[in-house]
VEXGUNU-312891 format. One record per residue (C-alpha): x, y, z. Coordinates in steps of 0.001 Angstrom, whole numbers, padded with zeros to 6 digits, always signed. Example, Ala and Ser with C-alpha at 12.3 -4.5 7.8 and 13.67 -1.06 7.14 Angstrom:
! residues 2
+012300-004500+007800
+013670-001060+007140
! end
This chain:
! residues 823
+000044+000009-000198
+001566+003551-000587
+003415+005168+002372
+000653+008407+002155
-002211+006530+002613
-002093+003790+005232
-004582+002803+007973
-002700+004669+010415
-002401+007997+008651
-006247+007698+007814
-008103+007531+010581
-011637+008050+009231
-010500+005066+007025
-010728+004610+003083
-013604+006781+002251
-011694+009784+003781
-008665+009675+002370
-008707+011965-000235
-005554+011826-002109
-004461+010297-005124
-002658+007504-003437
-004788+006699-001027
-007738+006804-003109
-005570+004050-006125
-005396+001818-002683
-009406+002154-002330
-009687+001494-005934
-006994-001762-005431
-009032-002781-001867
-012445-002655-003306
-011422-004660-006084
-009568-007482-004252
-012663-007669-002123
-015091-008215-005194
-012746-010941-005994
-012717-012519-002589
-016750-012545-002715
-016669-014218-006048
-014588-017149-004882
-016534-017476-001978
-019521-017602-004299
-017901-020057-006558
-016385-022140-003513
-020032-022174-001918
-021804-023763-005001
-022140-027114-003725
-023959-025518-000782
-026769-024591-003701
-026931-028245-004837
-028121-028681-001553
-031317-027249-001939
-033917-030374-003024
-035401-029780-006259
-038334-032222-005768
-040804-031805-009049
-043701-033739-007386
-043641-031200-005038
-043410-028178-007497
-046188-029549-009215
-048017-030768-005719
-048993-034425-006649
-047878-037310-005450
-045831-040086-006553
-048355-042406-007520
-050181-039688-009690
-050789-040840-013020
-049953-038682-016611
-053648-036928-016975
-053563-035581-013096
-049293-034312-013879
-050792-032818-016942
-053889-031031-014713
-051714-029882-012340
-049131-028497-014590
-051340-026760-016844
-053492-024709-013396
-049877-024222-012097
-048768-022819-015610
-051707-020593-015948
-051169-019346-012579
-047505-018514-011863
-047100-017454-015822
-044821-014574-015724
-047129-012552-018145
-050045-013035-016025
-048716-013148-012635
-046983-009836-011489
-045239-011333-008186
-041476-011180-008454
-041037-014328-007879
-043477-015770-010704
-040298-016218-013254
-038679-018852-010953
-041892-020634-009984
-042823-021277-013236
-038929-022119-014481
-039612-024868-011957
-042691-025171-012490
-041670-026288-016336
-038863-028381-015272
-041079-030522-012871
-043298-031039-015873
-040586-032126-018399
-039454-034907-015704
-042366-036417-014765
-044311-036202-018234
-041773-038313-019497
-041635-041719-017704
-037442-042745-018585
-036710-039711-016606
-039233-040061-014405
-037656-043713-013313
-034531-041970-013396
-035436-039181-010451
-037015-041633-008346
-034327-044332-008509
-031401-041851-008621
-032553-038296-007345
-032076-037199-011193
-033671-037499-014051
-029929-038209-015976
-029679-041707-014487
-026510-041104-012988
-026126-042961-009152
-024917-040508-006628
-026108-037046-005368
-029944-037362-004590
-030510-033927-004677
-030999-032782-008154
-029497-028994-008510
-031309-026220-008773
-030981-023460-010944
-028340-021307-009015
-027175-019620-012491
-030839-018450-013266
-029760-016594-016222
-027665-019407-017527
-030483-021724-017522
-033364-019639-019035
-030875-018738-021848
-030485-022742-022135
-033897-023680-021891
-035632-020927-024288
-032771-021288-026993
-031292-025017-026940
-034237-027318-025945
-036733-027028-028336
-039595-029004-026815
-038894-026605-023702
-039056-023822-025510
-042529-024884-026902
-044044-025348-023357
-042872-022172-022280
-044951-019777-024498
-047992-022416-025987
-050781-023832-023462
-053931-023373-025140
-054657-026623-026405
-058249-027916-024708
-058776-031756-023124
-061595-031606-025860
-058773-032480-028523
-057255-034835-026815
-059307-037773-027826
-058034-036917-031859
-054575-036281-031278
-052555-038159-033812
-049051-039623-034131
-047219-040361-037399
-047786-044222-037285
-051262-043812-036911
-051264-040956-039337
-049695-043469-041765
-051400-046702-041086
-054878-045487-040496
-055841-041581-041479
-054120-041714-044906
-055907-045345-046309
-059193-044071-044528
-059092-040891-046407
-060415-042682-049370
-063506-043113-047483
-063799-040104-046199
-062106-036600-045926
-060509-035811-043272
-060214-032163-041395
-056544-031889-038975
-055335-029090-037047
-052466-028160-035970
-051836-026301-032660
-049066-026727-029579
-049220-025983-025963
-049338-022100-025262
-050150-021250-028233
-052146-017718-027818
-053189-017694-031603
-054909-021223-031473
-057120-019867-028119
-059172-017689-030675
-060023-020580-033279
-060856-023315-030224
-064748-022097-029753
-065374-022752-033763
-063159-025501-033582
-065184-027129-031865
-068514-026296-033582
-066989-027806-036391
-065981-031034-035264
-069613-031451-033551
-070915-030394-036702
-068931-032369-038918
-067846-035549-037190
-071783-036869-036848
-071459-036812-040767
-068818-038992-040517
-066067-036152-041532
-062662-037104-040045
-060811-035374-037525
-057619-035197-035761
-055473-033041-034177
-051354-032540-034332
-049212-031413-031354
-046267-029602-033334
-044282-030099-030126
-044018-033412-030709
-045128-034554-033982
-042109-032862-035793
-041548-035439-038361
-045347-035238-039023
-045480-031753-039574
-042330-031801-041640
-044311-035017-043802
-047315-032799-043794
-045431-029461-045253
-046667-027775-041981
-044218-025306-040360
-046368-023420-038827
-049306-023213-036272
-052140-022806-035490
-052755-024198-038991
-055656-026573-040839
-055087-028905-043279
-057608-030715-044924
-055978-034865-046495
-058930-036861-049010
-057389-039653-051498
-053923-039453-049845
-053194-035392-050523
-053217-032886-048319
-054672-029238-049026
-054478-026407-046972
-056823-023982-045388
-055485-020484-046217
-058784-018386-045399
-059666-016693-042222
-061147-019096-039590
-064337-018783-039074
-067281-021702-039776
-068519-020315-043463
-065237-020544-044381
-064529-023941-043178
-068191-025421-044391
-066928-024701-048248
-063736-026052-047220
-065112-029244-046437
-067439-028988-049643
-064248-028016-052089
-062439-031332-050434
-065099-033587-052024
-065579-034657-055593
-067194-031699-058079
-070635-033588-058670
-070393-036077-055659
-074169-037075-056483
-075822-036484-059786
-078880-034046-060188
-082150-036273-061150
-085284-034749-062297
-088296-035192-064594
-086176-035447-067322
-083085-037752-067235
-084489-040661-064219
-085236-043106-066222
-081816-042825-067933
-080528-042280-064744
-082120-045829-063187
-081338-047717-066355
-077130-047004-066847
-076381-050042-064633
-075843-051690-067206
-073129-049828-068198
-071096-049209-064701
-072499-052112-063095
-073484-050659-060035
-077071-049869-058665
-078855-046645-058179
-079441-044571-055104
-081819-042066-055226
-082054-039476-052671
-085190-037066-051824
-084218-034296-050102
-086492-030684-049401
-083389-028623-049124
-082326-026623-052906
-078574-027528-051740
-077792-031140-051280
-076765-031549-047292
-073356-032375-046430
-074332-035909-045055
-075256-036834-048457
-072126-035871-050340
-069826-037278-047097
-072015-041150-047907
-071693-040389-052107
-068175-040518-051896
-067807-043175-049431
-069617-045742-051235
-069112-044162-054662
-066897-047886-055717
-070221-049200-055358
-073227-047200-055941
-074377-044348-057847
-076131-041286-056017
-078882-039184-057284
-080054-036196-055407
-083766-034943-056230
-085221-031994-054587
-088629-032178-053384
-091126-028842-053108
-090678-028604-057135
-092272-029205-060385
-089659-030511-061931
-089688-033851-059938
-093334-034392-059068
-093211-037282-061722
-090740-038932-059314
-092761-037811-056603
-095962-039300-057797
-094351-042634-059796
-092702-043828-056348
-095776-042669-053971
-092696-040415-051923
-093703-037651-049644
-092081-034396-050015
-092035-033579-046114
-090153-036920-045228
-086481-037739-046196
-086322-040732-048017
-083681-043253-049655
-084262-045780-052508
-081976-048343-053810
-082919-049337-057570
-080725-052548-059382
-081905-054218-061978
-085773-053507-062018
-085918-049690-062622
-089731-049587-061661
-089399-050973-058392
-087118-050042-055845
-085306-053094-054486
-085191-051474-050971
-086145-047944-049565
-085752-046259-045960
-087634-043125-045270
-087194-041278-041570
-087398-037628-040592
-083787-037636-039944
-081808-040217-041178
-078652-040904-039644
-075056-041965-040533
-074947-045171-039341
-078355-046176-040589
-077671-045201-043962
-074642-046943-043840
-076182-049798-042950
-078469-049421-045522
-076030-048749-048576
-073810-051820-047178
-076266-054278-047576
-077371-053011-051402
-074057-052093-052798
-074187-054705-055575
-077030-055640-058182
-078947-058558-057735
-076852-060942-060484
-073602-058484-060554
-070806-058509-063259
-067359-059657-062403
-065563-056622-063401
-062327-056687-061851
-060760-058886-058772
-061751-056409-056106
-065721-057570-056597
-064632-061025-057003
-063070-061439-053555
-066004-059762-052192
-068422-061573-053724
-066929-065007-053472
-064892-064717-050710
-062340-066857-049165
-063406-070051-047126
-062453-069587-043546
-063180-073170-041964
-064151-076704-042966
-068019-076416-043073
-068090-073315-044330
-071237-072902-047561
-070351-069846-049388
-070967-070458-052998
-070291-068517-056523
-073568-069291-059235
-071543-067545-062541
-073397-067484-065480
-071174-067264-068551
-072545-065116-071035
-071899-063916-074311
-071613-060160-074264
-073300-059526-078149
-076227-061490-076483
-076484-058584-074049
-079118-058305-071173
-081840-060634-072929
-083678-063463-071484
-081198-065331-070350
-079208-062842-068348
-083155-061958-067151
-084578-065245-066332
-081334-065750-064270
-081938-062843-062590
-085311-063623-061680
-083742-066960-060456
-081121-065368-058534
-084407-062553-056680
-086081-065389-055454
-083454-067520-053928
-081933-065043-051985
-080060-067695-049363
-077424-065926-047730
-074715-068803-048586
-075350-067853-052684
-074519-064975-054274
-075114-065276-057880
-072572-063354-060655
-072121-063411-064468
-069170-062844-066473
-068367-062045-070304
-066210-064341-071829
-064960-062081-073845
-063344-059352-071540
-061749-062221-069240
-060966-065237-071388
-058418-066216-069304
-060415-066737-066189
-063100-068402-068064
-061241-071160-070015
-059953-072007-066716
-063602-073108-065897
-065262-074467-068546
-063704-077712-070976
-061847-077360-074194
-065156-078144-076133
-067377-075464-074224
-064803-072104-074629
-066286-071259-078055
-069382-072454-077366
-072081-069261-078485
-075073-070918-075451
-074428-069489-071700
-073313-071697-068691
-073714-071944-065484
-070934-073206-062813
-070811-073020-059278
-067556-072470-057744
-066450-072450-054014
-062723-070544-053270
-060592-072396-050788
-058216-071319-048006
-055597-071033-050933
-055713-067731-052436
-056640-068090-055970
-057586-071583-056130
-061474-072415-056289
-063486-075623-055689
-065775-075660-058849
-068429-077597-061278
-070452-076990-064315
-074582-077280-062962
-075891-076424-066590
-074451-076845-069888
-076953-074905-071602
-078406-072286-070008
-081887-071011-071937
-083515-069546-068985
-086474-071603-069651
-088857-073712-066721
-086839-076453-066951
-083392-074984-066723
-084492-073581-063462
-085948-076840-061917
-082436-078313-062858
-080719-075261-061444
-082151-075219-058229
-082010-079127-057750
-078262-078614-058391
-078071-076342-055989
-080275-078082-053009
-077814-080925-053490
-074862-078400-052940
-076374-077100-049851
-077009-079840-048345
-074868-082448-046132
-072488-083350-048911
-072326-080218-051013
-068252-079969-050499
-067728-083597-051948
-070608-081829-054565
-067424-079955-056113
-065630-082450-057928
-063154-080408-059371
-060482-077666-058410
-058725-075134-060296
-056208-072149-059475
-057911-068972-061720
-056045-065693-062885
-056547-062582-061538
-059451-060813-063256
-058712-057899-065348
-060261-054673-064346
-062640-053607-067195
-062924-050010-065801
-059855-048717-065795
-058919-046225-067483
-056499-046877-070840
-052331-046275-069605
-052609-043304-071381
-055293-041564-069614
-053916-043206-066242
-050681-041081-067227
-052424-038268-067819
-054090-038238-064915
-051070-038745-062357
-049660-036178-064047
-052094-033570-063543
-052950-034798-059846
-048723-034564-059163
-048898-031415-060914
-051785-029946-059089
-050287-031345-056014
-046578-029762-056086
-048256-026495-057256
-050518-026767-054127
-048558-028373-051039
-045151-026979-052965
-045252-023469-054298
-047708-022097-052235
-046958-024287-048894
-043767-025652-048556
-041680-022892-050477
-039097-023390-048144
-038565-027542-049677
-038969-026246-053075
-036121-023247-053221
-033042-026225-054041
-035574-027258-056579
-036264-023464-057732
-033106-022086-057822
-031709-025695-059952
-034337-024880-062792
-033443-021214-062620
-029318-022220-063148
-030662-024864-066057
-032423-021565-067508
-029517-019301-066971
-027410-021622-068757
-029248-022221-071639
-029702-018584-072472
-026050-018299-071879
-025125-020992-074636
-028134-019652-076528
-026434-015536-076472
-022821-017340-077135
-024152-019308-080083
-026303-016377-081138
-022933-013298-080991
-020387-016332-081264
-018476-017237-084395
-020655-019065-086578
-019525-022391-087548
-022564-023832-090032
-023231-026990-092376
-024544-027008-095428
-025992-030131-096524
-025053-030829-100422
-028165-031962-102409
-028313-035920-104492
-027252-033986-107978
-024306-032477-106799
-023120-035539-105092
-023633-037532-107891
-021124-035490-109793
-018688-035662-107187
-015929-038532-107886
-015984-041162-105122
-013124-039978-103286
-014274-036377-102874
-017888-038095-101529
-015224-039646-098673
-013172-036662-098037
-016587-034480-097994
-018364-036305-094801
-018191-032441-093073
-018039-029269-094730
-016088-027966-092208
-012608-028587-093292
-010000-029238-090267
-006306-028821-092245
-003887-030808-090023
-000736-029365-090727
+002908-030667-089028
+005141-028035-087899
+007804-028638-085276
+007598-025419-083769
+003821-025445-082501
+001921-027867-080071
+000102-030523-081374
-003626-028686-080295
-002300-025248-082504
-001443-027361-086137
-005042-026783-087436
-007026-024145-089866
-010125-024368-089555
-011345-023864-093304
-014959-023434-093592
-016686-023393-097327
-018768-020399-097820
-022273-021271-098788
-025920-019600-098951
-026546-020916-095213
-023485-019371-093671
-023428-016114-096612
-024620-013946-094044
-023028-015048-090680
-019739-015137-092720
-019578-012047-094602
-022878-009863-094857
-023345-009795-091019
-019436-010262-090220
-018527-008415-086615
-016657-005237-087067
-013407-005849-087287
-013112-008965-089102
-012135-009823-091862
-012862-013359-093974
-010116-014579-095897
-011489-016478-098870
-009489-018817-101708
-011316-019788-104833
-011323-023333-105777
-013159-025475-108017
-013649-029466-107170
-010733-031024-109260
-008072-028412-107280
-010189-028225-103795
-007951-030477-101942
-004827-029126-103189
-005526-025571-102767
-006886-026006-099568
-003853-027662-098537
-001624-025318-099293
-004017-021977-098401
-003827-023436-094957
+000095-023603-095009
+000269-020136-095992
-002014-018432-093882
-000930-020751-090714
+001650-018464-089399
-001471-015466-088572
-003704-017848-087357
-002898-016214-083939
-005396-013105-084591
-008341-013834-083351
-010512-011804-086189
-009471-013682-089335
-011491-016705-090494
-010517-018396-093285
-012798-019939-095735
-012910-021755-099571
-015551-020640-102293
-016308-023653-104705
-015941-021827-108409
-017958-025133-109831
-021239-023980-107817
-020618-019874-107151
-018927-018507-110360
-021686-015900-110712
-021165-014285-107669
-017238-014351-107949
-017671-012496-111518
-020845-009972-109685
-018261-008866-106864
-015509-008103-109279
-017503-006443-111431
-019388-004074-108518
-015576-003645-107217
-015612+000762-107177
-011921+001227-108030
-010908+003135-111483
-008013+000049-111781
-009431-002667-113491
-009299-005776-111507
-008800-008039-114479
-006569-007137-117559
-006484-008640-121046
-004376-011463-120210
-006273-012019-116936
-009297-012509-119181
-007194-015071-121732
-006284-016915-118595
-007984-019586-117518
-011187-018072-119391
-011635-016218-116042
-012030-018744-114157
-010386-017254-110793
-008908-020623-109609
-006555-019618-106829
-008004-016232-106141
-007785-014896-102491
-010031-012372-101099
-009520-010840-097739
-013562-009723-097484
-014483-006658-094800
-018533-007457-094650
-019064-004136-092381
-016620-001811-094075
-018114-003861-097600
-014538-003738-099047
-011948-006739-099982
-008302-007327-100731
-007580-009041-103836
-004454-011764-104655
-003869-013139-107933
-001924-016322-108666
+001346-016246-108831
+001385-018187-112364
-001455-016299-113941
+000713-013393-115576
+004126-012582-115110
+005382-012412-112043
+006559-009135-112156
+002783-008000-112865
+000792-010341-110420
+003183-009101-107723
+002897-005479-108147
-000837-006133-108463
-000696-008023-105065
+001089-005100-103291
+004234-007336-103412
+007969-006950-104546
+009131-008615-107629
+010813-011839-107985
+014316-012346-109493
+013836-015231-111928
+010932-014525-114180
+008335-016375-113156
+009597-018920-110939
+009026-022468-110969
+006705-023871-112791
+005835-021625-115216
+002384-021706-117612
-001080-022145-115804
-001647-025536-114490
-003506-027869-116253
-006884-028187-114335
-007905-031237-117265
-006848-033818-119058
-008076-035316-122249
-008249-038800-120915
-008242-041072-117668
-005161-042583-118617
-003373-038678-118871
-004663-037315-115680
-003237-040631-113327
+000078-040193-115133
+000286-036350-114841
-001693-036147-111424
+001762-035368-109217
+003024-032959-111663
-000828-030968-111945
-001010-031205-107733
+002203-029460-107524
+001538-026666-109926
-001863-026309-108505
-000380-025537-105236
+002381-023143-106733
-000725-021002-107308
-000733-019815-103626
+002964-019095-103491
+004142-015881-101605
+000588-016078-099771
+002371-015818-096416
+003696-012271-097548
+000606-011412-099201
-001032-011350-095082
+001697-009863-093723
+000962-006955-095781
-002889-007266-094977
-002395-007139-091732
+000308-004160-091724
-002908-002573-093934
-001063-001305-097020
-002869-003526-099581
-005587-001644-102100
-009056-001861-101611
-011837-002678-103980
-015244-001317-101994
-018395-002518-103243
-021653-000782-103428
-023383-004277-101369
-022546-007629-101640
-024178-009976-104300
-026440-012859-103323
-024983-016061-103187
-027010-018521-104463
! end
């Protein structure tokens, strides 16, 4: 301590010491005191651990309390001590203890660990659970790192009313999804302590109480526990309401009011579950059972709008019965009411089968309930003698034999489709309507539509018989295997046939019925006669998939769709970039040769010209292999615009003039001469076939706006003005060209001067004279081919020097008003 500020010289203590030294000493002593207090606090942490934390006492329940009692106590205490409602200074600490206690006791494993070891982690040792001595750190940990704990702190609006509707992932996949093909489901997503969920609770309860008795499925998902199910559904917020029908999820997006929810449920159902039946169409509606093999149900109601109960019933039994709605009290249905003696004041439902004049069954009551309607429809799901149209109907109408002495038989009429529902069939239906034993089921089948099934039951001699047959069969416990017997070989429907069938069936249902079926066979599965075509099924699936992506992906699950959207945009961007590069890059077109031109070419030229794009390989030791070629493209009417007329500014197309006979030799020599300047990316190299486009070159030279004539008298006498070996440097943008004439056409001095080059010493140079382009006979052509190729290549001697002058910009330019058309 400083000498000028000691306790002896400061009788009033540190507070009376006002000198700088004493003030500094006081600060040092105060810092030391704080460090000492912090050390004592840290050393005394175990003392805080000695405070016992008892979750049972925190919730006020005994150790034998059930989960329902624990949850009830937790909800009451949480409401009482919530910091937003209770202003007591201890409310926050008490609320945290309540939540921690419920977190332990609601989990059976953690509760058992606490009962055994005194802590929820299952670690033996100290039986006293540490309390929140670092309160702020524990609060931070629970609020931000423990998601399930976070959900409990701020949301507690789920009422016990919802407990019986709670759904889990496995329950949703195994029960709700398969059941959604029979009835739609309305599912609410909520969470504990979700104050926004409180506002929709009264409306939700009313809707559940209204729609559940009608047959609507109800479900509740707790977002605090069912994260996997929410991710499967694509729900990322609560409260939320979704509908599930036919395995598809639809999201409710409007304000939660009764009208909107009713409309949402109606929109889940198909647009026309019931057909509107009036005096005009009721005969057609009732007679249509012949086409779809379904009974008809007429529902009579007084309201103009079809009640929701009937819509849900029609959706549930849509695979078996066709429903029609008849609105009573209007002139459009008076004929129907009078014909069937229906009272307009009573709810009525009638089932029609094969007879449209008389209902097969009828039910009347002032208030038809769903359970009564379900039993009524289930007892009339099929016609008196339905047609076997798919395997599902066969297994339902002719069930498997469950035990040894079970008597359930199918009486099968095999009748040709061309005979239709004529006398033989109607007699069979009449017989079935009289013999309504529970052990017998009458069905018929068309052999044209189910040939494999019918051929397995009939002997070969009867498979092509035009007369109907009757077979009795019973399914065994082995899937697909049946016991059967051919009862009536020829069924005409007369009284003798009926008596014979009656006797056979009496014998079958008697004591020795099992032995009566003397044959057995394994039947193939029936074809689904009403299944749509493959193309239609594919279109339906694609439409359904697209609508599902739009509904659940782009409008609701946009977070999951972001990677796909990003991929699509990336692909579009890459394609657009490739299009821009292709449009503004160097053209690389290939001209299609006509058949007449190909016939004129020699066989060797056809092989060499598989593509008009020529890549001439040049062997030079001074260049790398990937740089040892010159790309020479033929100038045609296809690429004429891109390679010349609209050539980018600053670019020059260097063109050599050839014929069919001199093309190979001249292009090789041309590539050799221009190779040193291929480093210049503004130069493009092409060749012009004089055999095809002689007129274009003549027009171009004629258009040249220069006082000096391009062609002289000597030129015109040389090669009959065929311009072989001419080289033109064409500037498409500025409309001018520079011209290189062959060395051997004129005297060396004259041609060199016109090309802008210095004359050579030695006259005309080697190979004087024009090359022989044509020969008198094939024998002479073969003998002089080597010398002719050599003379042809000499036409482009000193072209490399001319290219240097071109790059220096000192060559003469010939301007043209416009580029002539290339045909």
